[in-house]
C-alpha positions in Angstrom: 231.1 234.6 161.7 232.4 231.7 159.7 232.8 232.4 156.0 230.3 230.7 153.7 233.2 229.3 151.6 236.9 229.5 150.9 237.9 230.3 147.4 241.3 230.1 145.7 241.4 231.7 142.2 243.3 229.8 139.6 244.5 230.3 136.1 243.1 227.3 134.3 239.7 226.3 132.7 238.9 224.0 135.6 236.9 224.8 138.8 236.9 222.2 141.6 233.8 222.6 143.8 233.7 220.9 147.2 230.2 221.5 148.6 230.0 218.9 151.4 233.4 218.9 153.2 232.4 221.7 155.6 231.1 220.7 159.1 230.5 224.0 160.8 227.0 224.4 162.3 225.9 227.8 163.8 225.1 227.6 167.5 221.6 228.8 167.0 221.0 225.7 164.8 223.1 223.3 166.8 221.1 223.8 170.0 218.0 222.5 168.2 219.8 219.3 167.0 220.1 215.9 168.4 223.5 214.5 169.2 223.3 212.6 165.9 222.7 215.9 164.1 225.5 217.7 165.9 227.9 215.0 164.8 227.7 216.1 161.1 228.4 212.4 160.4 227.7 212.5 156.7 230.3 215.1 155.9 232.6 214.5 152.9 235.5 214.3 155.4 238.8 215.7 154.2 237.9 216.1 150.6 239.3 219.7 150.7 242.6 218.2 152.1 242.6 215.5 149.5 242.4 218.0 146.6 244.7 220.6 148.3 247.5 219.7 145.9 245.7 221.6 143.1 246.6 224.9 144.7 250.2 224.4 143.3 248.7 223.9 139.8 246.8 227.2 139.9 243.4 225.5 139.7 240.4 227.3 141.0 239.1 225.7 144.2 235.8 226.5 146.0 235.2 224.8 149.3 232.1 225.2 151.5 232.5 225.6 155.2 229.0 224.8 156.5 227.7 221.4 157.2 225.3 219.8 154.7 223.0 219.4 157.7 222.5 223.2 157.6 221.7 223.2 153.9 222.8 220.9 151.1 224.5 222.9 148.4 224.2 220.1 145.9 220.4 219.9 146.0 218.0 222.0 143.9 216.6 225.1 145.7 213.0 224.0 144.7 213.7 220.6 146.3 213.1 218.7 143.0 214.0 215.0 143.5 217.3 214.1 141.8 216.9 210.3 141.9 213.3 209.3 141.4 212.5 205.9 143.0 215.5 206.0 145.2 216.2 207.4 148.7 216.9 211.1 148.4 218.2 213.5 151.0 216.5 216.9 151.4 217.7 220.4 150.8 217.7 220.8 154.6 218.0 217.2 155.8 215.9 215.9 158.6 217.7 212.6 159.1 221.2 211.3 158.6 221.9 208.6 156.0 221.4 206.0 158.7 217.9 207.3 159.5 218.8 209.0 162.8 216.9 212.3 163.3 219.0 215.5 163.0 216.6 217.7 165.0 215.0 217.5 168.4 211.3 216.9 168.2 209.5 220.0 167.0 212.7 221.8 166.2 212.9 221.0 162.4 213.3 224.0 160.1 210.2 225.7 158.9 209.6 226.6 155.2 210.5 230.2 156.1 213.7 229.1 157.8 214.6 227.1 154.8 214.1 230.1 152.6 216.5 232.1 154.9 219.1 229.4 154.8 218.9 229.5 151.0 219.5 233.2 151.1 222.4 233.1 153.6 224.2 229.9 152.6 223.0 228.4 149.3 222.8 231.3 147.0 226.2 232.8 147.9 228.0 229.5 147.0 226.1 229.2 143.7 226.6 232.8 142.8 230.3 232.3 143.2 230.2 229.2 140.9 228.4 231.3 138.3 230.9 234.1 138.6 233.9 231.8 138.3 232.3 230.0 135.3 231.8 233.3 133.5 235.4 234.4 134.2 236.8 231.1 132.9 234.6 231.1 129.8 235.8 234.7 129.0 239.4 233.7 129.3 239.5 230.2 127.9 236.4 229.7 125.8 235.3 226.6 127.8 234.9 225.6 131.4 235.0 222.4 133.4 233.4 222.0 136.8 234.6 219.0 138.8 232.3 218.5 141.7 234.2 216.6 144.4 232.6 214.3 146.9 233.2 211.3 149.1 231.0 208.9 151.1 231.3 205.8 153.3 231.9 202.6 151.4 228.7 201.2 152.8 225.5 203.2 153.2 222.6 200.7 153.1 219.9 203.5 152.8 221.6 204.8 149.6 223.0 201.7 147.9 223.4 197.9 148.3 226.7 196.3 149.2 230.0 198.1 148.9 230.4 201.2 146.7 233.0 201.1 143.9 236.1 203.1 144.8 235.8 205.9 142.3 232.4 206.9 140.9 232.2 209.2 137.9 228.9 211.0 137.4 228.0 212.7 134.1 224.1 212.4 134.3 224.1 209.5 131.9 226.7 211.0 129.6 224.9 214.4 129.3 227.6 216.6 130.9 230.9 215.5 129.4 232.0 214.3 126.0 232.1 210.5 125.7 235.8 210.7 124.5 236.7 212.3 127.8 234.7 209.8 129.9 236.6 207.0 128.2 240.0 208.6 128.9 239.1 209.0 132.6 238.1 205.3 132.7 241.4 204.4 131.1 243.3 206.3 133.9 241.7 204.1 136.6 242.2 200.8 134.6 245.8 201.6 133.9 246.5 202.4 137.5 245.1 199.0 138.6 244.5 199.8 142.2 240.9 201.0 142.2 237.5 199.9 141.0 235.3 202.4 139.3 232.0 203.0 137.7 230.5 205.6 135.4 227.0 206.8 136.1 226.3 204.1 138.7 224.4 205.1 141.9 225.8 208.6 141.8 225.1 210.2 138.4 225.8 213.8 139.6 223.8 216.1 141.9 222.4 219.6 141.3 225.8 221.1 140.6 226.7 218.6 137.9 223.2 218.7 136.3 222.5 222.4 136.6 225.7 224.1 135.3 226.4 222.0 132.2 225.7 224.1 129.1 227.1 222.5 126.0 226.2 225.5 123.9 228.5 227.6 126.0 231.1 224.9 126.2 230.5 224.4 130.0 231.1 220.8 131.1 230.6 219.1 134.5 231.8 216.0 136.2 231.0 214.6 139.7 233.6 212.4 141.4 232.3 210.4 144.4 235.1 208.7 146.2 234.8 205.9 148.7 236.1 207.2 152.0 237.8 203.9 152.8 240.4 204.9 150.1 242.0 207.6 152.3 240.7 207.6 155.8 239.2 205.6 158.7 235.5 205.6 158.0 234.4 205.5 161.7 234.9 208.1 164.3 237.3 209.8 164.9 237.7 209.7 161.1 241.5 209.7 160.9 243.1 210.8 157.7 245.5 208.1 156.2 248.4 210.0 154.7 249.8 207.0 152.9 246.5 205.9 151.3 245.7 209.5 150.5 249.0 210.0 148.6 248.3 207.0 146.4 244.8 208.3 145.6 246.0 211.9 145.0 248.3 210.5 142.3 245.3 209.1 140.5 243.3 212.3 141.0 246.2 214.3 139.6 246.1 212.2 136.4 242.4 212.6 136.1 242.8 216.4 136.3 245.7 216.2 133.8 243.4 214.4 131.4 240.7 217.1 131.8 243.2 219.9 131.2 244.9 218.3 128.2 241.7 217.9 126.1 241.1 221.6 125.1 240.5 220.7 121.5 237.6 218.4 122.4 236.2 220.8 124.9 236.3 223.7 122.4 234.3 221.9 119.8 231.1 223.7 119.0 228.1 222.0 120.5 225.6 224.6 119.2 
């Protein structure tokens, strides 16, 4: 059986969570899916590969292996809407971003099945996040969760036009000190290669919003990358090593900024 996630333990106050780069679908679910569903098209392709460099820096890395079509690890378990008034995808999605049905007619997951998927896939991932956060807090006195994502540069059902290259989400400045947000913005501006936005279309999903706890010095940040920055956005989704190296250099600087601001993160927010 495929592991729910891969985890590398690090020795820093940072945890990188990658909930959507997995694309494995169990056979018992796959046979009930349409060809569109079996494609797992909306995967955050290669995000685990893109952040693989952090292993050399002893940064904790948690990477889910199952497709978001099985269950979306970045959605609330009670299916609360994250973006009121906008298109939202479900905990167990029924359609792709392009509107194509994921399941054959009459084969959609029941309420009971969704509860089982929560138990088997969703809760183990989130229990691991909680455990790692507690370990980091005990060791460093503060913790940072970077929730790493990517998406096609154009998804008409989710946003108009072309997405900025790098999208920082802090739930409207509720999950990260403004001083840090400004420093991250400076990294992109000084690099000069990429556009960016703070709290644009993607303000942070469940992981970013749920795990922030300023009283415990737990901070969160979502980074949503445009896939055109490091890969071919259409099948067969070829990874572009040259583009990826340029992007990794910027991601490395972002991570450096986060790790170099211990004094700010250790301030008491009580």
